[in-house]
C-alpha positions in Angstrom: -65.9 -6.1 62.0 -68.7 -6.7 59.4 -68.4 -8.7 56.2 -67.5 -7.0 53.0 -69.2 -9.7 50.9 -71.4 -12.8 50.9 -68.3 -14.8 50.1 -66.6 -13.6 53.3 -69.8 -14.4 55.3 -69.9 -18.0 53.9 -66.2 -18.5 54.8 -66.8 -17.3 58.3 -69.8 -19.5 58.9 -68.0 -22.5 57.5 -65.0 -21.9 59.7 -67.2 -21.8 62.8 -69.3 -24.8 61.9 -72.4 -22.9 60.8 -72.4 -24.0 57.2 -72.0 -27.2 55.2 -71.4 -27.7 51.5 -73.7 -29.8 49.3 -71.2 -31.4 46.8 -73.6 -33.6 44.9 -75.3 -32.2 41.7 -78.7 -31.0 42.7 -81.7 -30.0 40.5 -82.9 -26.4 41.0 -86.4 -27.7 40.1 -87.9 -28.6 43.6 -84.8 -30.5 44.9 -82.9 -27.5 46.3 -86.0 -26.2 48.0 -86.7 -29.7 49.5 -83.1 -29.9 50.8 -83.4 -26.5 52.3 -86.7 -27.3 54.1 -85.5 -30.6 55.5 -82.4 -28.9 57.0 -84.4 -25.9 58.3 -86.8 -28.2 60.0 -84.0 -29.7 62.2 -82.5 -26.2 62.8 -79.5 -27.2 60.7 -76.7 -25.2 59.2 -76.6 -22.8 56.3 -76.2 -24.6 53.0 -73.7 -23.9 50.1 -74.7 -25.7 46.9 -71.6 -26.2 44.8 -73.0 -28.1 41.8 -76.4 -26.9 40.5 -77.8 -28.4 37.3 -78.1 -25.9 34.5 -75.9 -23.1 35.9 -72.2 -22.5 36.6 -73.1 -20.3 39.7 -73.2 -21.8 43.2 -75.9 -20.8 45.7 -76.4 -20.4 49.4 -79.5 -20.7 51.6 -80.6 -20.9 55.2 -78.2 -18.1 56.3 -80.9 -16.8 58.7 -82.3 -20.2 59.5 -81.8 -19.8 63.3 -81.7 -16.8 65.5 -78.4 -18.1 67.0 -76.8 -18.0 63.5 -78.1 -14.5 62.7 -76.8 -13.2 66.0 -73.4 -14.7 65.2 -73.3 -13.0 61.8 -74.0 -9.6 63.4 -72.2 -10.2 66.6 -70.2 -6.9 66.3 -73.1 -4.6 65.6 -76.3 -5.9 67.0 -76.3 -4.0 70.3 -75.5 -0.7 68.6 -78.3 -1.3 66.1 -80.8 -1.9 68.9 -79.8 1.4 70.4 -79.9 3.2 67.0 -83.5 2.0 66.4 -84.4 3.0 70.0 -83.0 6.5 69.4 -85.0 6.8 66.2 -88.2 5.8 67.9 -87.4 7.8 71.2 -84.9 10.7 70.7 -85.5 11.7 74.3 -83.5 8.7 75.4 -80.3 10.3 74.1 -80.9 13.4 76.2 -81.5 11.2 79.3 -78.5 8.9 78.8 -76.1 10.6 76.3 -73.1 8.5 77.2 -75.0 5.2 76.7 -75.7 6.2 73.1 -72.3 7.6 72.0 -71.2 4.4 70.3 -74.6 4.1 68.5 -74.4 7.7 67.3 -71.0 7.0 65.8 -72.4 3.8 64.2 -75.1 5.9 62.5 -72.6 8.5 61.3 -70.4 5.8 59.9 -73.3 4.1 58.1 -74.0 6.8 55.6 -74.0 5.3 52.0 -70.7 5.8 50.1 -70.8 6.6 46.4 -67.9 5.0 44.6 -66.2 7.1 41.9 -64.7 4.3 39.9 -64.5 0.5 39.8 -66.4 -2.1 41.8 -66.4 -5.9 42.2 -69.9 -6.1 40.7 -68.6 -5.0 37.3 -66.5 -8.1 36.8 -68.8 -9.7 34.3 -72.3 -9.8 32.7 -74.6 -12.8 32.2 -78.2 -13.4 31.2 -81.3 -14.3 33.2 -81.5 -17.9 31.9 -77.9 -18.6 33.1 -78.9 -17.8 36.7 -79.9 -20.6 39.0 -83.5 -21.4 37.9 -84.8 -22.3 41.4 -88.4 -23.5 41.6 -89.8 -24.2 45.1 -93.2 -25.8 44.7 -94.7 -28.1 42.0 -97.4 -25.6 40.8 -95.0 -22.5 40.7 -95.3 -20.6 37.5 -91.5 -20.6 36.9 -88.2 -19.8 38.6 -88.2 -17.0 41.1 -85.7 -14.8 43.0 -86.7 -15.4 46.6 -84.0 -13.3 48.4 -83.9 -10.1 46.3 -83.2 -6.5 47.3 -85.4 -4.4 45.0 -84.1 -0.8 44.7 -86.2 2.1 43.4 -85.9 5.9 43.7 -88.6 8.6 44.1 -88.7 10.4 40.7 -89.6 13.7 42.5 -86.7 13.3 45.0 -84.0 11.2 43.3 -81.0 9.9 45.2 -80.2 7.2 47.6 -81.4 8.9 50.7 -85.0 8.9 49.5 -84.8 5.4 47.9 -86.6 2.3 48.8 -85.0 -1.1 49.3 -87.6 -3.9 49.6 -87.9 -7.7 49.3 -90.4 -8.3 46.6 -90.6 -11.5 44.6 -89.2 -11.6 41.1 -90.3 -14.2 38.5 -87.4 -15.0 36.2 -89.1 -17.4 33.7 -92.4 -18.9 32.7 -95.8 -17.5 31.7 -95.6 -15.0 28.8 -92.2 -13.5 29.7 -89.8 -13.2 26.8 -86.7 -15.2 27.9 -83.8 -13.1 29.0 -85.7 -9.9 28.1 -88.6 -9.7 30.6 -89.2 -10.7 34.2 -92.1 -10.2 36.6 -92.1 -7.8 39.5 -94.7 -8.7 42.3 -95.3 -6.4 45.2 -98.2 -6.0 47.6 -100.1 -3.3 49.4 -98.4 -0.7 51.6 -95.0 -1.1 50.0 -92.6 1.8 49.2 -92.1 0.8 45.6 -95.8 1.3 45.0 -95.5 5.0 45.9 -92.5 5.3 43.5 -94.3 3.6 40.6 -97.4 5.7 41.2 -95.3 8.9 40.9 -93.5 7.7 37.8 -96.8 6.6 36.1 -98.3 10.1 36.8 -95.4 11.6 34.9 -95.6 9.0 32.1 -92.1 8.0 32.9 -90.6 4.5 33.2 -89.4 3.5 36.7 -85.8 2.4 36.9 -85.5 -0.8 39.0 -82.3 -2.4 40.3 -82.5 -5.9 41.8 -79.5 -6.8 44.1 -78.9 -10.5 45.0 -76.3 -11.5 47.6 -73.9 -9.0 49.1 -73.2 -8.7 52.8 -76.0 -10.3 54.9 -76.9 -6.9 56.3 -78.3 -6.0 52.9 -81.2 -8.5 52.5 -82.0 -8.0 56.2 -82.3 -4.2 55.6 -84.7 -5.0 52.7 -87.2 -6.7 55.0 -86.9 -4.4 58.1 -90.0 -2.4 59.1 -87.9 0.7 59.6 -89.2 3.9 61.2 -90.2 6.7 58.8 -87.1 8.5 57.6 -84.6 5.8 58.4 -83.1 4.7 55.1 -82.6 1.0 54.5 -79.2 1.8 53.1 -78.1 3.5 56.4 -79.5 0.6 58.3 -77.6 -1.9 56.1 -74.4 0.1 56.8 -74.9 0.2 60.5 -75.8 -3.4 60.9 -73.0 -4.6 58.6 -70.3 -2.3 60.1 -69.6 -1.3 56.5 -71.1 1.6 54.5 -73.4 0.7 51.7 -71.3 1.2 48.6 -73.0 2.1 45.4 -72.6 3.9 42.0 -74.7 4.6 38.9 -74.0 2.8 35.7 -74.0 4.4 32.2 -77.7 4.0 31.9 -78.4 5.7 35.3 -79.3 2.6 37.3 -78.1 2.5 41.0 -75.8 -0.5 41.5 -74.9 -2.0 44.8 -71.1 -2.3 44.5 -70.9 -5.3 47.0 -73.8 -7.3 45.6 -73.1 -10.7 43.9 -75.6 -10.0 41.1 -77.5 -7.0 40.0 -80.3 -7.1 37.5 -81.3 -3.7 36.1 -84.5 -2.9 34.1 -87.4 -0.6 33.6 -91.1 -0.8 34.4 -93.3 1.2 32.0 -96.7 2.7 33.0 -99.6 0.3 32.6 -97.4 -2.5 31.3 -98.3 -5.7 33.1 -98.2 -9.4 32.4 -99.5 -12.4 34.3 -97.3 -13.3 37.2 -97.5 -16.5 39.4 -98.6 -18.8 40.7 -96.1 -19.0 43.6 -96.1 -20.9 46.9 -96.2 -18.2 49.5 -95.7 -17.6 53.2 -99.3 -18.1 54.2 -99.0 -21.8 53.1 -100.9 -21.6 49.8 -100.2 -20.6 46.2 -100.7 -17.0 45.3 -102.4 -17.4 41.9 -101.7 -15.8 38.6 -102.6 -12.1 38.4 -101.3 -9.2 36.3 -98.3 -7.5 37.9 -95.7 -5.0 36.6 -93.5 -6.1 33.8 -89.8 -5.4 34.1 -87.8 -5.1 30.9 -84.3 -6.3 31.5 -81.3 -4.1 30.7 -78.3 -5.8 32.2 -77.3 -8.6 34.6 -74.1 -7.8 36.3 -72.1 -10.2 38.6 -68.9 -10.0 40.6 -66.0 -12.5 40.5 -66.9 -15.8 42.1 -70.5 -14.7 42.8 -72.9 -16.7 45.0 -76.6 -16.8 44.4 -78.7 -16.3 47.6 -82.1 -17.8 48.0 -84.7 -19.0 50.5 -87.8 -21.1 50.5 -91.2 -19.6 51.1 -94.1 -21.7 52.4 -96.3 -22.5 55.4 -94.6 -21.3 58.6 -92.3 -21.9 60.1 -89.7 -21.2 57.4 -86.5 -19.1 57.2 -88.6 -15.9 57.1 -89.9 -17.0 60.6 -86.3 -16.6 61.8 -86.0 -13.3 59.9 -89.0 -12.2 62.0 -87.3 -13.3 65.3 -84.2 -11.3 64.4 -86.3 -8.3 63.5 -88.1 -8.5 66.8 -84.7 -8.8 68.5 -83.6 -5.5 66.9 -86.7 -3.4 66.9 -87.9 -4.5 70.4 -90.6 -2.0 71.4 -90.5 0.1 68.3 -94.1 -0.3 67.2 -95.5 0.0 70.8 -93.7 3.3 71.1 -95.5 4.6 68.0 -99.0 3.9 69.4 -99.8 5.4 72.8 -101.0 2.8 75.2 -99.8 -0.2 73.2 -97.6 -2.6 75.2 -97.0 -5.4 72.7 -98.2 -6.7 69.3 -97.5 -10.0 67.7 -98.2 -10.9 64.0 -98.7 -14.6 64.6 -96.2 -16.5 62.4 -98.0 -19.8 62.6 -101.1 -18.2 61.0 -99.1 -16.8 58.1 -98.2 -13.5 59.8 -100.8 -11.1 58.3 -104.0 -13.0 59.0 -103.8 -12.8 62.8 -102.6 -10.3 65.4 -102.4 -10.5 69.1 -102.0 -7.2 71.1 -102.0 -5.9 74.6 -102.9 -2.3 75.5 -103.7 -0.2 78.5 -107.0 0.9 79.9 -106.4 4.4 81.3 -109.5 6.3 80.2 -111.4 6.2 83.5 -109.1 5.8 86.5 -111.8 7.2 88.8 -114.1 4.2 88.2 -113.9 0.5 87.4 -115.4 -0.2 84.1 -115.5 -3.9 83.2 -115.4 -3.5 79.4 -113.0 -2.5 76.7 -112.5 1.2 76.1 -109.0 2.5 75.3 -108.0 -0.8 73.8 -110.6 -0.3 71.1 -108.9 3.0 70.2 -105.6 1.2 70.2 -107.1 -1.5 68.0 -108.1 1.1 65.4 -104.6 2.5 65.4 -103.0 -0.9 64.9 -105.3 -1.7 61.9 -104.2 1.6 60.4 -100.5 1.0 60.9 -98.4 0.1 57.8 -98.4 -3.7 57.1 -100.4 -4.3 60.3 -103.3 -2.9 58.4 -103.4 -6.1 56.3 -104.5 -8.2 59.3 -107.9 -9.9 59.3 -108.2 -10.9 63.0 -107.0 -8.8 65.9 -107.3 -10.1 69.5 -106.5 -7.4 72.0 -106.5 -7.5 75.8 -106.0 -5.1 78.6 -102.6 -5.1 80.3 -104.1 -4.3 83.7 -105.9 -7.6 83.8 -102.7 -9.7 83.7 -99.4 -7.8 83.3 -97.5 -11.1 82.8 -99.6 -12.2 79.8 -97.3 -13.2 76.9 -98.5 -12.5 73.4 -96.3 -15.3 72.0 -98.0 -17.9 74.1 -100.9 -18.7 71.8 -102.9 -21.0 74.2 -102.5 -18.7 77.2 -103.3 -15.5 75.3 -106.4 -16.9 73.6 -107.5 -18.4 76.9 -107.2 -15.0 78.6 -109.4 -13.5 75.8 -112.0 -16.2 75.8 -112.4 -16.1 79.6 -113.3 -12.4 79.5 -114.9 -11.6 76.2 -118.6 -10.7 76.0 -119.7 -12.0 72.6 -122.8 -9.8 72.7 -120.7 -6.7 72.8 -116.9 -7.1 72.2 -116.8 -8.3 68.5 -116.2 -5.4 66.1 -116.2 -5.8 62.3 -114.8 -3.8 59.4 -116.3 -4.9 56.1 -115.3 -4.3 52.5 -111.8 -3.3 53.3 -108.2 -4.4 52.3 -106.4 -7.5 53.4 -103.1 -9.1 52.3 -102.6 -9.6 48.6 -101.6 -13.2 49.2 -104.7 -14.0 51.2 -107.4 -15.6 49.1 -110.0 -16.0 51.8 -111.6 -12.7 50.9 -114.0 -11.7 48.1 -111.3 -10.4 45.6 -107.6 -9.6 45.3 -106.6 -7.4 48.2 -110.3 -7.4 49.4 -111.9 -8.8 52.5 -112.9 -7.9 56.0 -111.5 -7.6 59.5 -112.7 -8.3 63.0 -111.5 -7.1 66.5 -112.0 -9.3 69.5 -111.5 -7.0 72.5 -111.5 -8.2 76.1 -111.0 -6.3 79.3 -112.1 -6.8 82.9 -112.9 -9.7 85.2 -113.3 -13.4 84.1 -116.7 -14.2 82.9 -116.4 -17.9 82.5 -114.3 -20.9 83.2 -113.1 -22.6 80.0 -113.8 -26.2 79.2 -110.7 -28.4 79.2 -112.2 -31.5 77.7 -115.4 -32.4 75.8 -118.1 -33.5 78.2 -119.0 -37.1 78.3 -121.7 -37.9 75.8 -121.3 -34.6 74.0 -123.5 -34.6 70.9 -124.2 -32.0 68.2 -126.9 -31.8 65.5 -126.1 -32.9 61.9 -124.6 -32.2 59.5 -121.7 -31.0 61.7 -121.4 -33.4 64.5 -117.8 -34.7 64.8 -116.2 -32.6 67.5 -112.6 -32.5 68.7 -111.2 -30.6 71.7 -108.5 -28.1 70.5 -107.6 -25.8 73.4 -109.4 -24.7 76.6 -112.6 -23.0 75.4 -112.1 -24.1 71.7 -113.8 -27.0 69.8 -113.1 -28.0 66.2 -116.0 -29.6 64.3 -115.9 -31.5 61.0 -118.1 -29.9 58.3 -119.4 -31.3 55.1 -117.8 -29.8 52.0 -118.6 -26.1 51.5 -121.0 -25.6 48.6 -121.5 -21.8 48.4 -122.4 -18.9 50.6 -126.0 -18.6 49.7 -126.7 -22.3 50.5 -124.3 -22.5 53.5 -125.9 -19.4 55.2 -129.2 -21.2 55.3 -127.5 -24.4 56.5 -125.6 -22.6 59.2 -128.7 -20.7 60.4 -130.6 -23.9 60.8 -127.7 -25.7 62.5 -127.3 -22.8 65.0 -130.9 -22.9 65.9 -130.7 -26.7 66.5 -127.4 -26.3 68.4 -128.9 -23.7 70.7 -130.3 -26.6 72.8 -126.9 -28.1 73.3 -124.8 -27.3 76.4 -121.9 -25.0 75.4 -120.7 -24.1 78.9 -117.0 -23.3 78.8 -116.7 -23.3 75.0 -117.1 -19.9 73.5 -115.3 -20.6 70.2 -116.2 -23.3 67.6 -114.1 -23.8 64.5 -115.9 -25.5 61.6 -113.3 -27.2 59.4 -112.7 -29.9 56.8 -110.7 -32.1 59.1 -111.1 -31.7 62.9 -108.4 -34.2 63.7 -105.8 -32.2 61.7 -107.0 -28.9 63.2 -106.9 -30.1 66.7 -103.6 -32.0 66.4 -101.3 -29.0 67.1 -101.6 -25.3 68.1 -100.0 -24.4 64.8 -102.5 -26.4 62.8 -105.3 -24.7 64.7 -104.3 -21.1 64.0 -103.2 -21.9 60.4 -106.5 -23.5 59.5 -108.8 -21.1 61.4 -107.3 -17.8 60.4 -106.1 -18.5 56.8 -109.3 -20.1 55.6 -111.8 -17.6 56.8 -113.0 -14.1 55.9 -114.5 -12.6 59.1 -117.6 -10.9 57.7 -118.5 -13.9 55.6 -117.4 -16.8 57.8 -118.3 -15.8 61.4 -121.6 -17.1 62.7 -123.0 -17.4 66.2 -125.5 -19.4 68.2 -128.2 -16.9 69.2 -126.8 -14.2 66.9 -128.4 -10.9 66.5 -127.9 -7.4 65.0 -128.9 -4.3 67.0 -128.3 -0.8 65.6 -125.8 -2.4 63.1 -123.8 -4.1 65.9 -123.5 -7.9 65.5 -123.2 -10.2 68.5 -124.2 -13.7 69.7 -125.4 -15.2 73.0 -123.9 -18.6 72.5 -120.6 -19.7 71.1 -119.0 -17.8 68.1 -118.4 -20.0 65.1 -115.6 -19.5 62.5 -116.2 -21.4 59.3 -112.7 -22.3 58.3 -113.6 -24.9 55.7 -111.9 -24.6 52.3 -114.0 -22.5 49.9 -114.1 -22.9 46.1 -112.3 -19.6 45.6 -109.4 -20.4 48.0 -106.0 -21.0 46.6 -104.5 -24.5 46.8 -102.5 -25.4 49.8 -98.8 -26.2 49.4 -98.0 -30.0 49.1 -94.5 -31.4 48.8 -93.5 -33.7 45.9 -92.9 -37.1 47.5 -90.6 -38.3 44.6 -88.4 -35.3 45.2 -88.4 -36.0 49.0 -87.1 -39.5 48.3 -84.3 -38.1 46.2 -83.2 -35.9 49.1 -82.9 -39.0 51.2 -79.8 -40.0 49.2 -77.9 -37.0 50.7 -78.6 -38.3 54.2 -77.1 -41.7 53.5 -73.6 -42.5 54.7 -71.1 -40.6 52.5 -73.7 -38.0 51.5 -73.3 -34.3 52.3 -76.2 -34.3 54.7 -75.3 -37.5 56.6 -75.9 -36.9 60.3 -77.7 -33.6 59.6 -81.2 -34.8 58.5 
């Protein structure tokens, strides 16, 4: 059976050794986040913070820190959920195997939201924003944030829970110009359901009612981050996953309230009322900077008896949201490939911050009557991927043909990139989209939400053997001449500090001309970076540096490059300039003094002794 509350989940995890209590007083400013990250890094247990400075409420984090723990929490419903999603994506499966799906169909019927007529645990008491745990994750954060919220809005033209949206968008509780206890910030990005709701409300000149749920059964926050098929309500999904119908009611002001949540913040967002929100350390590994975002005017802050504040830490992957992603993949399986004909698999690469980099495998079926040693259908598939929901935020898409190696694994970064680099024709197989949208949190572009994309498509026979070490005596022209081997076919080169695109374009053109005389056999990809030793140290460092610090149309060069009929290509290696640019956001750096304070918990007698 599923949990009826977060409190029940905490008790179950503790009983089975999946959770420990932090008994010492901890500071919500940086210290709680530092503790969480240290424990997550060692795949440790969930954490229950009993004594938080400045608040009477306890908090829990790292619930979803490992896939093993997530499967444990949903052990009674996971299999049915997989089948339910499969049915939604492929209804014909029910007709072919009706008995296999009977249990899942009953799960779906029993998951319909339940509207309570009177009373609910959440109505136990009220508090204020400033009395909530004021958790700050990173030194430059603009204030305290809710990092595990479930943000509920309804469509003003089709009100009601079955047309509502439940999403996980960050909430700034304090700082900047917000009036304490009266105003909070609501940050959401492109391609989010709440944006459609606010657009409709604005057009009618009406305020948008927003309810922010925190805590509740663990199925609820998971439902808020699930990329669900069109028409499958997050509230139905939460009920099916949690083996408990999503219970709700409307308060006297007309706000939808999750009856099982631990806290609910209600408020209104008025048309064209924004205030500066941020900065905030985000999942790409940098700060998202201060920008105007919707202002939410607070009405009420409800809480249940003995509530628990739920939070996570957002930062350079891997973090807890990495484990969220693993669980999502476990549930959805082949959902996205089923939506795009010919697509076998797609991976938003977590180590690169998710949105910047996609790997995909598709079929080449256009000309079965002849062997064509070039990408065809996979280019069509690539366009569909880049037009699909949040996948459209990607900057780099590497796509290969399944027929060339049916065993190729999109989660094996070196093997997948190696397969592409062995086959790609750099004169033909690099395709740009310029002046388009990218992730709101990605500052490598030329404006908020603005940047470019590139597709690297490879199909056919091997064209080259990849170099597996730098040749003896390998030399490059100045000013970029310190090279490190990264992966087969990939070299990282130290670059002088980036000065500006106009100047650097000339420098790069001159360097490419000089480098044309060097031997590049086996190395089709060069990464120009600030620190080649760091970039080459690990695969994760390589993909994070390369794909988070570059804007394809601005930062891709090539030795022997040319443009013919508006198509760009190069005869020698392709170069990605992944140096830090003046307009980039700062990278996240931990506070060493706080890290030393965390060490006390690991000492003998401390709550984390033997854990970290």
